[in-house]
N, C-alpha and C positions, 0 to 999 in steps of 0.2 A: 724645094732647093732654092739657096737664096739667088736673086739677081740683082746685078748692080752696075751703075752708072758712074760715070767720070765726067765732069763737064766744067769746062773754063770758060766761065761765064761772060768775062769784062762787063759786069753789073748785072744781078739780076733784077734790080730795081725796075729798070727799062724793058725788062723781057719777060714781065711774070705771067701773061698768059702763054707765051712760048713754053715755060718753064712748067707750067700747070699742064698744058697739054702733053709735054714727056710725060710728064708723071701719070697721066691719063691713058697714054697709048702703050708705054712700057711696062706700067705697074711694077716699079723697080722694089726689091726689100730696104736698099737702101742706094742714095746717091751722095756721090761727093762731089761738093763743090768748089773749084778754087777760083781766085780773082772774083768775090762775092761782090766787093765792094759795099758791102751793108754797112749801116752806122747803128749807133745804139738807140737811135729815135724811132728805126722802123721796125714795128713789130713784127713777129715770127707769121702772125696771121695775115700780113698784107701776102707774102708770098708762097704760102705753103697751107694746107688743110691739117689744122693743128689735132684733129680727133685721127688723124691717119697715121703722121708722123711726128717723131719725136725730132727736136732739131737741137744738133749742138754747132755752136757758132763762135769765131775768133774773129770779132772785127778789128780791120784796121783803123786807129782811131785818128795817127797823127799825119797820113797822107792820103791823098786821093788813090783810089785803087786797092789793091790788096785783101785780105780776108780771106778766111776758109769755112764753109760751112758743110755739116753732114745731116742728111736727111735720113732717118731709120725708122723702116716701120714699126707702130709702135708691137707689133708681136714678138721683137725682141728685146732683149734686156740689154740695156749700155751702161757699162761701167766704167768710170775714168780709174785707171791702173796706175798713172804715173806722171807726175808733171816735171818737166827739166827745163832749166833755163840753158840756151846755147851761148857760146862765145861772141854772137851779132846780136843777142838781146830780144832773140825770136823764141817763142815759145814752142816746144815741144809736146804736145800732148798725145799719149798714148790710150787707146781704148781697146775695152774688150766688149765684145758684141756676141749675145750667144741667145 
């Protein structure tokens, strides 16, 4: 059975050890992270074991804060189903995980 975690991180860059601890203890099938505060210059391997998790992220490039990230165990297949732009110029991504 899939187990998930939702985390409002307010920056995972300065909480990498705590994030890794949560992943090690809880062993979630997926983790959804809001307020990741990631930037393009930060590689995925900096904050997660890429042998275990697939990472889908949408960084907020033009302001401080924001950004979302999903970590999905590699035993699952993740497909992008649809991309829609809403009226506030934010992107909505729909994903199917199975």
